[in-house]
Structure formats: structure tokens, C-alpha cells
N, C-alpha and C positions, 0 to 999 in steps of 0.2 A: 300601603306600607309593605316593603319587601321583607323577606326573612332576615336579611342582614340587618335592616333597620330595627326589627323587632328584637334581635339578640342585643344590639347595642343599647337599647333603651330598657334592657332588663326584663322584657316581656317574654313569656314562655313561647318557645318555637312550636309552630303547629306540627302535628304528626303528619307522616306521609299519607295516611289514609284521608286525613282532612284535606290535604292539598289536592289529592285525587278528586275528592268530592267537589272541592271548589272549582276544579278545572272543568267540571261538568255543568257548572252554573253560569249564567249570564252575568252581565255587569251589575244587575240589581238582585242577584241572588236567585233568580228564576232558573228553572231547568233549561239547559241549552237543547233546542230541538235539533233532530237529526237532519242532515243536509237535505234528504229527499222530501222531508215534511216541510221544511222551510221553502224549498222549490215549488212544492205543490201549493202552499199558501200564497206564495207570490203570484203564481199563474192564476190562481182563483180570486185574487184580489179584485174588487169591483172598480171598473174604470168608466169614465164618461163615454157615451156614445156619440158625443158632438163631433170629434174629429172624424169618425167614420162617416157620419151623416154629411158633414162638409165635403169630404172626398167624394162621396156619391153624387152630390150636386154638381161639383166642378167637372168630374169625370164624364157625366152624362151630358152636360152643356158642351164640353170640348169634342166629344165624339159626334154630337149633332152638328157643330160647326165644321168639323172635318169632313163629314159626309156631304154637307151642302157645297163645300169647297171642291170636293172631289167631282161631284156631279156638275157643278158650274164650269170646271175646266175641261169637261168632255172626256174625262178618264174612264168612265164606264164604257163608253163606245171604244175608246182607243185601246184599253187594256183587256177587255173581256168580250167585245163583239166583233172587232176587226180581225183578231188572229184566227187562223185556220187550224192551228196546232197549239197544243199547251204542253208545257213541261210539268209532268205530274210527280208528286211526292210518292215514295214507295208505300204501297198499301192504300193509297187514296186515288187509285186510277178510276174509281167508280164516281168521283166527284166531277160532274160535267156541267158546262155552261147551259142553263135552262132556257135558252132563247133570249131574244131581246126583252120581251115582256116579262119573262121570269127574272132576268137580271135586275130590272128596274123594280120589280116587286121585292126582290131581296134587299135592295137598298131602301125601299120604302119601309120594310120590316125593321131594318137596322135603325133608321131614323126615329121611328115610333118607339122602338125599344130604348133607344138613347134618351128620348124625351121622357119616357116613363120612368127610367132609372134616376134622371135628374130630378124629377118631381116626387119620386117615391110612390108613384101611382101604379097599382097593380104590379108592384115591385118585382116579385119573383118571376112572373110571366114575362115582364119587360126585360129583366136582366138575362133570362134564358133565351128569349127571342133575339136580343142583340148579340149574344155570345154565339148562338147557333148560325145566324145569317152571316155575321162578320167572319167567323172562322171558316165557314163553307167558302166564302168568296176568296179568302186567303189561301185555301187549299187548291184553288182552280189552277194556279200556275205559279211554279216557284221563281219565275222570272221577276215577280212583284214582291218577293220576300224583303222585308225590312225588319230591323230588330224592334222598332217601336210597334209594329203591327203584332209581332209575336208577344210583346208586352201587353198590348191592349187585350189580346185573347186570353192571356193568363189572368189578368185583373178582372175581366168580365166574368170568367169562370168562377173565380173566387167570390164575387159579389153575388152570384146566384145563392150562395149558401150563407153569407154574412147577414147579420140582422141590421143592415144599414138603413132600413126603412122604419125602424121603430121609433125614430125621433126626427122631427123636422121634415115631415113627409105627408103627402095627401093621404096615404094609407093610415097614418096615425090619426088624422083627422076623421076619416070614414069609420074607423074601427078603433075606438079608444081603448079597447081591451088589449090591443097589441103594443101600447105605448110603454116604452122603458127609457130610462135615463142612463142606465149603467148596464155593463156586461162584463164578465171576467176578462182578465187581462190577456189570457191566451186566445180570446176572440178578437179583441181590439188590437192585438199585436200581430195578427196574420199579415195584413197588408203592409205595415212598415217593415216586417221581415222581408217580405217579397221585394219590395222597393230597395231595401238595403242591399240585398243580394245582387240586384241588377247593377247598382253602382259599384259594389265590391269586385264583381267579375269583370266589369268594363275596366277598372283600374288595374286589376291583375293581368288582364290581357295586354295592357300597355308596357308590361315589364318585358320587353324583348329588345333586341340589339337595334333593329331598324328605328324603332320609336325613340329610344332613350339615347343610343350612341350616335345615330345618324340623323335624327330629327325627321325621319321619313314616315309618312308622306308629307307632313306639314311644310318641309323644306321645298316641296314642289308646288303645293297649294297656296301658301301665303304670298309669295311674290306676285302671283296672278291678281291679287287684290290691292295693289299699290294705288289704284285709281280712286279708292274710297277716300272720302274727306275725313280729316283729322288724324285717323290712325293709318292711312295709306302708306306714308313714308317709313313708318315703324315697321310695317309688315315686310318691306323690303330688306331690312337688316337681317344678316345671317343668323345673329344670335337670338332673334325673336323666335324662330322655329324651335330652338332647343328649350327656351324658356316656356313656350306653350306647351311643349311635349312633356316636360318634367312637372309642370304645374298641373297639367291635365291628368297625368297619372296620379299624383298625390291627391288632387281633388276628388277624382272618382273613388280612389281606394279608401279614403278617410271621411268622406262627407256624411255618411250615415251616423258615424260616431259624434261628429260635431253637431249634427242636427238633434241628437238625443240629449246633449248636455245643455241645461238651461243657460249657462253663462255664455256658451259659444253659438247658441242657435241663431240669434239674429244676424251675427257676422257670418255665419255659414250660409244662411239663406241669402244674404246680400251677395256673397260670393257665387252662389247658384244663379242669381239673377244676371250678374256680370257675365258668368261663363256661358249660360244658355243663350243670353242675349247676343254675345259675340258670335256664338255657333250659327244662331239664326241669321245674323247679318252677313257673315262670311260665306256660308255654305247653304245650298238649296236642299235642306233636309225637312221641309214641310213642318208639320205639327209637332214633331218630337220634342224641341226645346220647351214648348208650352206645356205638353203633357207632363213632362218631368218636373217642370216648376210647379204645376198644380199638385203633382203627387207628393212632392216634398212637404207641402203644407200639412200633411197628416201628422208630422212630427211635432207640430206646434201644440201648446198645451190646450186642455179642453176649455179653460176659461176664455181664450182667444176666439176659439170657434163659437162658443155659446154667445159671445158679444155680437159677432157679425151676423150669426143666425137670427138673433133677437132684432137686430136693426133691420135686416131683410124682411123679417116677419112684420115689423112695424110698417115698413114701406109698402108691403102687399096688403095692408089694411087689417091684419090680424096677427095676434101673437100665437105661434104654434104651441100648444099645450105640451109639456114634457114630463108632467108628474106621472108616477107610475100608475098602471091600471089597477083598479080595485076588482078583484076576482072573487068569485065564490070559492070557498076554501077547498071544497071537494074537487072542483074543477082544476084549481091550481096545483093541488097534491097530485092529481092524476097526470097532469102535464109535467110536473117536476119528475114524477117517477118514470115517465116515458123518456124524458131527456136523460136521466141517469142511466137507463138501459142503453140508450143509443150513444152515450159518450165514448165507450171504447171503440166504437166503430168509427166515430168521428176522429178520435186521436189516431187510429190506424191510418185513416185516410190522409190526415195532415202529415203523419210520418212518411208515407209513401210520396206525397206531393213534394216535400221538401227534400227528401233523399234523392229524387229525380232532379230537382232543381240544382242541388249541389254536385251531382254526378255529370250531368250533361256537358258542362263546359270543360270537363277533363276527359271526355271520351276520345279526343284527338290522340291522346297517349296510346291508344290501342292500334293505331294505324302507322304504317311506316311512311317515311318521307317528310318533306317539309310542309308544315301546315299551310303556310300562305301559297304554296305552289299547288299542292294537290287538293287542297281545301276539304280534306277528309275530316269531319267533325267540326267544320267551321261554323255552319248555321246553328241557330238556338244555343249559343254560347256567349252572347253579349259582347262580341268583338266589333266594336263601333268605330268606323272611319280609321281602320288600321292600315290600309294599303291602297296604293294607286295601282290599278291593274288594267292594262289595255291590251286588246288582241285583235287578230285577224284569222279568219277561218274560211277554208273552202274544202270542198269534198269531191272525191272521185268514185264514181259507182260503175261497176263492171261485173259481167257474168264471171263467176269464179272459174279460173282456168283459161279464160280468153284474154287476149291482149288489148282488145278494144275497150275503151272506157269513156265515160261522159263526165265532164267537170260540172259540178252543181254549185250554184251560188245560193247560199242560205237566204238571201234577200228574196228569192223566188217563193220561199215558204214561210218565212218569219217576218214579223214586224221589225222596224229599226231597233226597238228596245230589246226585243227578244234576241235578235242577232248580236247586239252588243253584249248582253249578259251571257249568252251561250258561248261566245268565243273565248271566255276566260274562266268558265266553270266546267270542270271535267265531267261531272254527272250529266250535265246538260248536253255537252258534246256527245256523249255516249247515247243518250236518248234520241238526239236528233239523227245519229247515224243509224239507229234502229228504225226510226221513222222512214228515212230515205230508203232503206232496205224493203220496208213494207210497201212503199209507194212504187217502187220499181218492180217488186214482185207482182203487184196488181197490173203493171204495164206489160208483163209478159216475161220477165227474166225468171229463170228457174231458181237460180241460187246467187242472188246478188251479193257482192262483196262491197263494202263501204270503207274508204280510206280517207284520212283527213290530213290536210296541210295547215297546221295551226302554229302561229307565232304569237308570243305573248311577252310583254314587258311588265316587270314587277318593280314598283317604286322607283321608276325613272331609269332603271338599268336598261341595257340594250335588249331588243327583242331576241328571244330564244325559241328554238322549236320546242313545242309544248307536248305533243304526242308523237309516238313513233309513226312515221308515215307509211310504213308497210305493214302495218297490223290491221286486219279486218275488224273494225270496231263493232260491226253488226254482230259478231260472234263472241265479243268479250263478255265474260260472265260478271254480273254485278258484284259477286262475292270475291273476285280477284282483286288483290291490292292494286291500287291505281299505279304504284311504282312499276308494275309489270308492263304497262302500255303507255306510261308517261315518261318523258325524259327527266334526267337529273338537272335540276335547276343550275348547278354549278358547272355543267358540262359546256365547253367552249365550242360552239357549233356555228358555222357561218352559213351552211347550206344543208339541207336534208340529204343530199347525195353523198355528203362526206361523214355521215353519222356512223357511230360504231354499230356493228350488227345487233339488232335488238332480238330478244327472245320471242319466239312464236308461241303464244299462249292459246291460240285459237284451234289448235289441232284436236 
């Protein structure tokens, strides 16, 4: 009853003090808790560990399947043993190929780690082994960078610390004292938050002119698939590329929201199956669609995960116990006290982790120039399939001050895949130029200068000169903005001889 109604019915109007007191009470007359207290209570609310355990099983099995596929296709040899030069990440130059036996041993460790994660067997050791070996291999050569490899490293790192083995695991069978059915929401919500950020930033990255206004690069890629049955003729229609572009952006940007809502969850996952299924059919992107489909299942309710885990347990001939462990009170109190003392450190670590995850996709704003052209801040930012970039590169090496030079073909030093990636990625062009300088220094040149003739086409536009051809790339400082030794993508140039005079930043 409102104050107006009370006056109309002849009842006494409440005093202002009473109104203020009521405003501090909930709907049932209980004191309204401060916002921070309610937030703390929500984060500490107990949630089932079944979704986390289910994610652990699916992630481990998918990683094991990926590794077997990788080895069966001969990619260990092709990507890590055949090359004689590797493009290193800054600060990780110390990561070296440990020889053929060492590489196969690393993949064996990865496989055992993935299996251990899936089974929840010696879980912490397995997760640490998988993360360490996988990330070491990915740091060997930036040629092989893929967004889903980065995603796998992040998830594997988080799994080391999450209690994903306390339910539906071999460890829970071996050591009943570690069994748990529930954990605080701030624990169970870590992986859904990480997965949600991946989708959100992938959608945010699609909000650009080429993707939304010109349907690029889909307008290039889709017509090449018109031979496919059923959908082939549809892919040749001009409007299809625009529809796919807009739907893809909205899908990535909002999927975590729809997966979190019970009413829309089944429809959202059905859309994910269609989206990732089409992606896997149309484009050769390996295990990425299946990894993301498995990851999205963590948003499903605990009851759903508990049912399939119970069925799987029955099929395996045993029902995995899920009741909480019975501990000696003193031991429990001691462990609880230790966890309470460590909690601030854990929260600080999570704050740092997610601050970095939120900041990395925006670091491109710190660099001048066009992001798609210079690629400053492009990696580790969830920019998935946003551009079609093709290039050609050759190099000239000469003694500084001499008119004589030698033309170098990258194929003499790089594998076909390395050459293809290097020709369109500025930091790799720079690294290769320095490598050539070192090679020719060892051959007797006192002060070798390295120049590059690089042409690049971006999203189907005509090829353009990519780097200034008269700058000695061997002397360019990594800290120099790439715009100082790269051309402007809008510059109309038909031949390097006719370019505007470029600045000399090597003096």
C-alpha cells in the first residue's frame, strides 16, 4: 500500500523516519545487506563440481586426440625438426628444439598429461606436465601461432590450480579424503569467465569496417566453396558473406550471455553446433571448433553433467562416489585455516590474471598505424579469421658502403610454411633480416646490410609495397614503431622505385 492509498483510506501516514527505516529493509522486513556483502555471499555460494569435472574429461580427451592427429600427420617432423631457423618470441629465445628424441619425448609427456587430466589420475602432476610441455612447444616458433593453441595453454594453466579432480576422477577413488561435491562459485566460475572472454573479444574484434561493411574476408573465402553439396550454391550468393559476417559478430559477442540463461541455453548451444560445424566444414582450422563446442558445455547445469557422469560411471562398471569426505575435525580445521590464509593470495593472482586477459586485446591502441597492416598487438587478442593476407618477400644482402649485393631467396633458409607466414608478418620479416645478417657475417662480411622487397595484399586488395626497400632492416630497433620502416597501406605505389623518400632510422 502506497502513502497515497493510506491517506485515502484514512490510515495514519508513516513518518519520514519510518519510511527511511523501511527503505533499509528487504521485501520481508529483513535488513538489506550492503552490496559488497551480497556480492561476497554470491561468490562464496556452493556450486556443484560436476560441470568442472565434465570439462576436465572432455578437455583431456580432446587434447589427446589432437596430439595423436598431430603426430599421425607428420607435423612434429615438418614443423619442428625440418626447419633450420625458428622465429622466436621476445624473451623466449632460450626455448630451443631438444633434438628429434627430445621433441618426441615432449609430445609423449603431453599425451600422458592429457590422459591423466581426462582420467583425473595424478591430476596436478598431469595438468602441470601437459601445460609445461604444450606451452614449451608453442614457444618454439611463432610461425605456428594459432588462437586455439593460446586458448589451450591458458586453460591448461588454470586447470593446474582448479579442483577439477575432486569429483568423477581416479584420484577421488584412490584418495577418498579429497572427494568433494561442491566448491564456491568464485572457483567454479573461473573457466566459464575465461571462455566467455574469448567469445566476447572475438566478437568485439569483428566490429570493423572490412568485416561488417565489406564482408571481408568472407566475400573472398565463401565463393571458393561453391562445390560443396547442399550449401554450395548459397555460398556463391553475394549476400551470404554479409549475413555470415553479421551473424558471426553477434554470435561471438553474445553467446556467453545466452549460454548463461536457462531459457536460451539449448538454443544457444544448438547455434554453436551449427556455427562451429559450418566452420569446420568450410575452413581447415583443425580442432578449434570441437574444442570450443566442448568448452561451451561447462555452461550447462550441474544436473545435466551429473546424469552423464553417472551413466558413464555405470558403463565403466562402477559408480564414482561423490559424497563429501569424512575428515578428522582437527585436520579439517587445520586445512581450512591454511586455505583461509592463502585466499588473499589466490584472489590477487586471479585479479592479475583477468586484468591481463582484459588488457591484452586492447594493447594495439598503444601502437601507431593500421592494426591489420602492422599487426602490432595482433596476436593474443582473439582476432580469429579476420583477414586474408598474402605476400611475397625477397632480400638483398650487401656490405655496407658497397654497391655489390646478393639476392636471397627465403626458401633457401625457411620451410614453405615459414616463408608464407614471414612474408606477411612484420616482426618475422625483421627477425629473418637479422638472421641473414648473422649468416653473412659468418661468411666473411664485416658489416652486412639487409634490405627487403616485400609485397602484400590485404583482404583481396591489390599488392602494395610492405616495407621501405632502402632501409637496412638488420639495424632496425625492435622498439621503433613499425610505421617508421613500413609503408602506409593507403599509399598508392606501383613500384618501389617510385616511392616517396622514406626516413632513415638506422643511423
